[in-house]
C-alpha distance (Angstrom), angle and dihedral (degrees) to the residues before:
residue distance angle dihedral
X1 . . .
X2 3.81 . .
X3 3.78 120.0 .
X4 3.80 121.7 -154.4
X5 3.79 126.1 -163.1
X6 3.77 122.1 -139.0
X7 3.80 99.4 -111.4
X8 3.79 92.9 -167.6
X9 3.81 88.4 71.4
X10 3.82 93.8 57.8
X11 3.79 125.0 84.6
X12 3.79 137.4 -178.9
X13 3.80 111.7 -96.5
X14 3.81 142.5 -176.4
X15 3.79 101.3 172.4
X16 3.81 96.8 132.4
X17 3.81 96.4 48.8
X18 3.79 129.6 64.1
X19 3.81 137.1 164.0
X20 3.81 110.1 146.7
X21 3.80 106.3 68.3
X22 3.82 101.8 154.9
X23 3.79 110.4 53.5
X24 3.80 126.8 172.5
X25 3.81 120.4 -168.6
X26 3.82 118.7 -158.4
X27 3.79 110.3 -164.8
X28 3.78 137.9 170.4
X29 3.78 145.5 107.0
X30 3.82 122.1 -55.9
X31 3.84 113.8 -81.6
X32 3.80 91.5 17.4
X33 3.82 92.5 119.2
X34 3.82 101.1 -97.4
X35 3.81 93.3 138.6
X36 3.80 90.6 52.9
X37 3.81 91.2 53.2
X38 3.81 93.9 40.1
X39 3.81 95.3 54.5
X40 3.81 91.3 64.2
X41 3.81 93.4 65.1
X42 3.80 93.4 68.6
X43 3.81 87.2 65.2
X44 3.78 95.9 54.6
X45 3.79 117.1 93.8
X46 3.83 115.0 -96.5
X47 3.79 91.9 11.9
X48 3.76 127.2 125.8
X49 3.79 120.9 -141.9
X50 3.82 112.0 -86.9
X51 3.78 113.4 -85.1
X52 3.78 127.1 -141.1
X53 3.80 94.9 -155.2
X54 3.81 115.2 154.3
X55 3.83 97.1 -155.6
X56 3.81 95.6 97.1
X57 3.77 91.1 41.3
X58 3.80 99.2 49.1
X59 3.80 96.3 41.3
X60 3.81 90.1 48.9
X61 3.81 89.3 52.8
X62 3.82 92.3 48.7
X63 3.79 89.2 49.4
X64 3.82 91.3 48.9
X65 3.82 88.0 52.9
X66 3.84 90.2 49.0
X67 3.81 91.7 -115.4
X68 3.82 95.9 123.1
X69 3.80 130.6 31.5
X70 3.81 124.0 -115.8
X71 3.81 90.2 -116.0
X72 3.81 96.6 51.3
X73 3.80 91.5 41.5
X74 3.79 88.5 56.6
X75 3.80 94.7 50.2
X76 3.79 93.2 45.9
X77 3.81 96.6 46.9
X78 3.81 95.0 45.9
X79 3.79 91.3 50.0
X80 3.81 93.0 49.3
X81 3.83 94.5 44.9
X82 3.81 93.0 49.1
X83 3.80 88.5 49.7
X84 3.80 90.5 48.7
X85 3.82 91.3 54.5
X86 3.80 92.2 45.9
X87 3.81 92.4 50.4
X88 3.81 91.7 48.1
X89 3.80 88.5 53.0
X90 3.80 90.9 61.8
X91 3.81 97.4 34.9
X92 3.79 93.5 -108.7
X93 3.83 119.1 153.7
X94 3.81 92.6 -0.9
X95 3.80 112.2 158.2
X96 3.80 104.7 -117.3
X97 3.82 95.7 174.5
X98 3.79 102.8 130.2
X99 3.81 94.6 -151.1
X100 3.82 95.6 55.6
X101 3.80 121.0 94.7
X102 3.80 87.9 -141.9
X103 3.81 91.3 58.2
X104 3.83 119.8 102.4
X105 3.80 85.9 -131.3
X106 3.80 88.9 65.9
X107 3.81 91.9 52.0
X108 3.81 95.0 39.8
X109 3.83 92.6 -113.2
X110 3.80 97.9 114.4
X111 3.82 96.6 114.5
X112 3.81 91.4 54.4
X113 3.80 92.3 57.8
X114 3.81 97.4 35.0
X115 3.82 88.8 56.6
X116 3.79 89.9 54.0
X117 3.81 91.1 60.3
X118 3.82 86.1 79.6
X119 3.81 92.9 53.9
X120 3.81 112.3 114.1
X121 3.80 117.4 -121.2
X122 3.83 97.0 -118.0
X123 3.81 142.5 120.2
X124 3.80 86.8 -87.7
X125 3.81 87.5 77.8
X126 3.81 90.9 56.2
X127 3.79 91.8 49.6
X128 3.80 91.6 50.1
X129 3.83 92.1 50.4
X130 3.80 91.4 50.9
X131 3.81 92.1 47.4
X132 3.82 97.9 46.2
X133 3.85 97.8 35.5
X134 3.84 96.3 -149.5
X135 3.79 121.9 -144.5
X136 3.80 111.5 -122.5
X137 3.85 115.7 -159.1
X138 3.82 113.7 -162.9
X139 3.80 124.0 -165.7
X140 3.84 118.5 -138.2
X141 3.80 137.3 -178.9
X142 3.83 118.1 -135.3
X143 3.81 99.9 -41.5
X144 3.80 97.3 130.8
X145 3.77 105.1 81.0
X146 3.78 93.2 36.2
X147 3.77 103.9 50.3
X148 3.81 136.8 19.7
X149 3.81 93.0 -169.2
X150 3.81 98.3 110.8
X151 3.80 93.4 62.0
X152 3.81 88.8 58.0
X153 3.81 94.7 41.4
X154 3.81 96.5 52.6
X155 3.80 100.8 29.6
X156 3.81 109.1 167.9
X157 3.81 90.3 0.6
X158 3.80 89.1 71.7
X159 3.78 105.8 82.1
X160 3.80 100.7 167.7
X161 3.80 136.2 15.1
X162 3.81 110.6 -167.4
X163 3.79 118.6 -163.5
X164 3.79 110.7 -166.6
X165 3.80 113.2 -154.9
X166 3.78 127.3 -174.8
X167 3.80 135.1 -179.4
X168 3.85 100.3 -63.6
X169 3.81 93.6 -146.1
X170 3.79 89.8 58.9
X171 3.82 88.4 51.1
X172 3.82 93.5 49.3
X173 3.80 89.8 49.3
X174 3.83 92.0 48.9
X175 3.81 92.5 44.8
X176 3.81 90.6 51.0
X177 3.82 96.4 43.4
X178 3.80 90.0 48.8
X179 3.83 89.5 52.5
X180 3.82 89.4 -131.0
X181 3.81 93.5 156.1
X182 3.81 87.0 64.3
X183 3.80 97.5 38.4
X184 3.81 99.5 52.0
X185 3.83 110.4 82.3
X186 3.83 90.3 8.5
X187 3.80 111.5 54.1
X188 3.82 115.0 78.1
X189 3.82 90.9 -140.1
X190 3.80 92.3 59.1
X191 3.80 117.2 89.1
X192 3.79 103.6 -178.4
X193 3.78 112.2 134.6
X194 3.80 113.3 -102.8
X195 3.80 136.2 -167.3
X196 3.78 132.8 -145.1
X197 3.80 109.9 -122.7
X198 3.81 123.6 169.7
X199 3.83 90.5 -20.7
X200 3.81 90.2 -51.6
X201 3.80 128.2 111.3
X202 3.80 109.1 -132.2
X203 3.84 133.6 174.6
X204 3.81 111.5 -94.0
X205 3.81 92.8 -119.6
X206 3.84 92.6 61.6
X207 3.82 95.3 61.3
X208 3.83 94.8 105.7
X209 3.81 92.0 54.7
X210 3.80 97.9 27.0
X211 3.81 99.0 132.6
X212 3.79 92.2 50.5
X213 3.80 91.8 44.1
X214 3.82 93.9 53.2
X215 3.82 92.4 51.9
X216 3.83 94.9 45.0
X217 3.81 126.2 101.7
X218 3.81 119.4 -116.3
X219 3.81 94.8 -93.6
X220 3.82 90.2 43.7
X221 3.83 90.3 52.0
X222 3.81 89.1 52.9
X223 3.80 91.4 49.5
X224 3.82 92.6 47.8
X225 3.82 91.5 49.0
X226 3.81 96.6 52.8
X227 3.82 94.5 36.0
X228 3.80 92.3 54.7
X229 3.80 93.3 44.3
X230 3.80 93.7 51.7
X231 3.79 93.5 42.5
X232 3.79 90.6 52.1
X233 3.81 92.0 49.2
X234 3.80 91.4 51.8
X235 3.81 92.9 46.7
X236 3.82 95.9 44.7
X237 3.79 92.6 47.4
X238 3.80 90.2 54.2
X239 3.81 90.9 52.2
X240 3.81 96.8 50.7
X241 3.78 120.9 116.5
X242 3.80 118.4 -113.1
X243 3.82 87.5 -109.1
X244 3.81 92.5 56.5
X245 3.81 94.7 41.4
X246 3.80 89.4 59.4
X247 3.82 87.8 62.8
X248 3.80 95.9 46.2
X249 3.78 121.9 90.8
X250 3.80 119.2 -177.4
X251 3.80 107.8 -147.4
X252 3.78 111.6 -162.3
X253 3.80 106.2 -156.0
X254 3.79 94.9 -142.4
X255 3.82 91.2 52.8
X256 3.79 93.1 43.5
X257 3.80 97.0 56.6
X258 3.81 92.5 48.9
X259 3.83 97.4 41.2
X260 3.82 106.7 22.9
X261 3.80 95.1 150.3
X262 3.80 91.5 60.7
X263 3.81 88.7 60.2
X264 3.81 95.0 40.3
X265 3.81 90.6 52.8
X266 3.80 88.4 54.9
X267 3.82 92.4 47.2
X268 3.80 89.8 53.2
X269 3.79 94.1 46.7
X270 3.80 94.3 50.1
X271 3.82 93.9 44.0
X272 3.83 95.7 41.4
X273 3.78 92.0 -124.7
X274 3.80 139.6 107.1
X275 3.79 141.9 -143.2
X276 3.79 113.2 -74.3
X277 3.80 123.9 -128.4
X278 3.83 92.5 -92.5
X279 3.81 96.0 49.5
X280 3.81 94.9 114.0
X281 3.81 89.3 59.7
X282 3.79 93.4 66.0
X283 3.81 92.1 43.9
X284 3.79 89.8 54.3
X285 3.81 92.3 45.6
X286 3.81 91.2 51.2
X287 3.83 91.9 43.6
X288 3.79 92.9 -123.2
X289 2.94 130.1 -161.2
X290 3.78 98.5 31.7
X291 3.78 140.5 159.3
X292 3.77 120.7 -95.9
X293 3.78 118.3 -105.8
X294 3.80 103.6 -106.4
X295 3.81 90.7 -163.6
X296 3.81 94.7 57.8
X297 3.78 110.7 125.2
X298 3.81 114.9 -98.9
X299 3.79 136.9 -179.5
X300 3.79 95.2 -76.5
X301 3.80 97.3 43.7
X302 3.80 91.1 44.0
X303 3.81 91.3 57.2
X304 3.80 90.2 47.8
X305 3.82 92.0 49.7
X306 3.81 97.2 47.9
X307 3.81 104.1 24.2
X308 3.80 94.1 111.8
X309 3.84 89.2 57.5
X310 3.81 97.2 45.3
X311 3.78 128.9 90.3
X312 3.80 121.2 -150.0
X313 3.82 88.3 -102.6
X314 3.79 92.5 60.1
X315 3.79 93.9 42.3
X316 3.81 86.6 56.0
X317 3.82 89.4 51.0
X318 3.81 89.8 52.2
X319 3.82 90.9 47.7
X320 3.78 90.0 53.2
X321 3.81 92.1 46.7
X322 3.79 91.6 51.3
X323 3.80 92.5 48.7
X324 3.79 94.8 48.0
X325 3.80 93.8 44.3
X326 3.80 93.9 51.2
X327 3.81 91.4 43.7
X328 3.80 91.8 50.1
X329 3.81 92.6 50.2
X330 3.79 90.6 52.5
X331 3.79 92.1 46.8
X332 3.80 96.2 53.2
X333 3.81 90.8 47.8
X334 3.79 92.6 56.1
């Protein structure tokens, strides 16, 4: 007689194994300044260079779309993140392309990772990780606002969740000028996840307003994209538990570039670390602190630039975005 197990009752798990105990997530919309913030972590003691690994991102998206359970998502992500930290510790799979922002050459950390190429693949590596408790910064693209999964997956391992926000009218303008609404789901060099909806390929994050998105013009698609992202961030932040809010830090780009040390001091305090001896090198490379660009497009100049292309409906959307963005900034300062 054959016996069959109920596979729906089984989930991926990694409860008895653990390496990455100090995780930092750096999230936000494209062009919001995440790479600028991320680069600083490589110059804090015990911290690895920021990692652009899409495991957390893609699994969170699949979970948001109900394609993977919370339990299996947790087991899969923890396994992949522990493996990522282990591989970094021996210099394996490090991106040594000098032109990439995610390369240690870009941050000036190349010697650190080149030296690790000589590290033997033994249990000694595990012991060193557990003794030194490295900080692992992971770069994300607009997950906060869509999915709360990563708070549950990492639990106490997640020490800091940074959400980098920037003037949304600058982001709409950049998104439109870069023709991203036409590139995503069409250009072979773009790897964002897409969905098939009414015979159209659309970005995964537009699913809740898909019909409206498909009918919109290019500038309207850009407005809908950034409006929905920001609105979701505001709403999800409000709904967080006190426990989760203690881990969240909203990093306003305009404040960060003018007062970076205020934020770095907070990073160090939360992560129980400090600036390393080469810290000033990265600040000089990133030109921090710096003055804000007074000519950067804002709400008023955006309306003036695109008014001929905007219906009353979309001007109302922009009005609402401006109000909520300014209100949110004031709220997190208080």
